[in-house]
N, C-alpha and C positions, 0 to 999 in steps of 0.2 A: 491406530490412526485416528489422527484429529481430526479438526474441521480445514475447511480451505477458507479464509477469511480475506477479505478484500474491502481495502480502506482507501477512500478519496477524502482530500480537503477539496471542499467546493464552495463556489461562490453561493450567495443566496440566490440567483437565477440559477443555478444547477450547474454550472461550469467546473471542468476540472482545471482549466488551463485558457491562455487566450488562445486565439484562431491561430498564431503561429506558433504555440506550444509553450511561451513565456508563461511565468507562475508570478508576475509583477505582483498581482491582486495579493499574492501573501505578505506584501509588505505591510497591509492595512492591520494585519494579525497584531492585536496589544500584547498578547498573553499568552506567548509560546510555550510557555510553565505549564499551564492547564493541559494543551496537546500532549507535551512531552510526558507529563506527569500519568493521564491516561493511556497512552501506549506504553509506559514501562510497565503498569498494571498488566495491562492486555499482554504483552510480550512474557509475563510469568507460566503462562500456558502455551505458549508456544516452542516450537523445537527449530524452525527454520524461517528463514526470510528469500522468499520467491519475487525475482524483480524481472523486469524488461530490460532490453539492453538502453535505452534511454534513459528511464529510471535509475537505472544501475550507476551509469555514467555521473548523473546529478548526486546520487547518496555516496559513490566511492570518492568523489571529490570533497564533499563535506563531514560525512559521520566519521570518518579514521581521525579527523585532526579535532574533532569535538572535544571541548571540554566536560568529562562528565558530571564533576562538579557544578556547572553552571546549565546542563541539559543532561536532566536523570535517567532520558532513554537513550544516550550514546553509550552507555557500557553495555548494555542489554544487545543494543543492535549490533555492535564491534563483536559481541562473544560469539552469538548465534552463527548456526553456520546458514551462508546464503548460497541461494543458486540463481542464476543468470541464463534467461530462455534469449540463445542468438544461435542465428547461421553465421555470422561474421564474426565474432570475436574468438581471438585464440587465446588470450589470458583473461583475467578478470581479477588483477590483485586490488586489495583492500587494505592500504596503510601497511601498518606493522604488524597488524593481525592476521596475515596469510592472503588467501587468495578465496573468490567466490568460486563457484564451480558453475562451469557452463554446460547446460544441458539444451538438447534439442526441441522446437518449439512443437514439436506431433501431441497430440492428446494422451499416446501411449508413454510416451517418457514421464510427462507431468504426471500421469496416473500413477505411475511405477513410483515416482518419489514422492507421493501423496501416502501411498501404502506402506513406503519405508519410515516414514516419520512418525514417531509416538505421539507427539502433541498437535496443535495446531501450526498451521503453517500462514503466515502473512502476507499478502500481496498490496503495497502502496503503490499506488499513480498506476504505472504500467499499463496505460490504457490500450494498446493493441492485443496486448497480452490478456489483461483483461477481458476483451471481447471472444478470444481464443476460449478462455475459459467457460465464461457464460455459453459459450453455442456448445461445448462438450459437456455443458451440465456439471461442471466440478466444482462452483462456487456453493458454500455452504453459507455464508454469511455477506450480507453487504452493510459497511459501517460507511457513513457518511458525516464528517465533520464540517459543519456549516461555518463560515466566517463572515463578517458582515461586511460584505463587498458587492455590490453587482458590475458586473463587466458588459453585460450587453450582447456578447457572441463568444465564442468558442469552441472548445472541444467537450464535449458532452460528458459528465462524471459518468453516467451510463450508458456503455455502449449498444450499438444496434441489437446487439445479440440480446440484452437483458429486458427489451421488451418482449419475448417471448417466454418472459418467467413470472411466476407468482411469487409475490413478498407478504410477509408478515410481521408487523412490527414488532421487535423483542424489546426494546426499552429506549427511553430518550431522555436525555441529562443534559443540562445547562453545566457547560465545562466551565464557563468564564461570564460575567456580566454581559459579553456579546456575541458567545459562540454554543453552538447546540451540538451536540453528537447522536445521531439515531444509528440505531442497528436494526436491522430486517433479515429475518430468517429467509432463505430460498423453501419453496414450499415443494 
């Protein structure tokens, strides 16, 4: 069993999305190659991707069509098994690469998935799911990719349940001239 990693792309003022859930501030990122390359390396130790329903919708619209020659992380994202936590989806297609598996959003189902997976499991975005994962103490590491944008208000990158958690800095890395990646272990 690997670790459960939660990664958020965040504004400089700590938001993962605007108040309406939009990600317009992502447009200010000048070098997606740096984030994609870092995530490609991260996925080498991952055996699965876990997503909430909303993030699954965004990812399934984008990544199956992405050119792996242009976006180095596209191949690994499309190849790895994907799980979607949802009580409303009946199917979760993923382009020509099959389907993501739908699992229930209870802690027992997620725990079972984590126990079955031999490598790390990565969660991107998925703010409601992330809150549940922190509440159930399932998160092993929080990764924040800070981009050069302040949006003033929005959905916090760290969910309310994370306030009850102690973190210790594992590493900090400058991904590009204007981006910082930090990794925090959950104690």
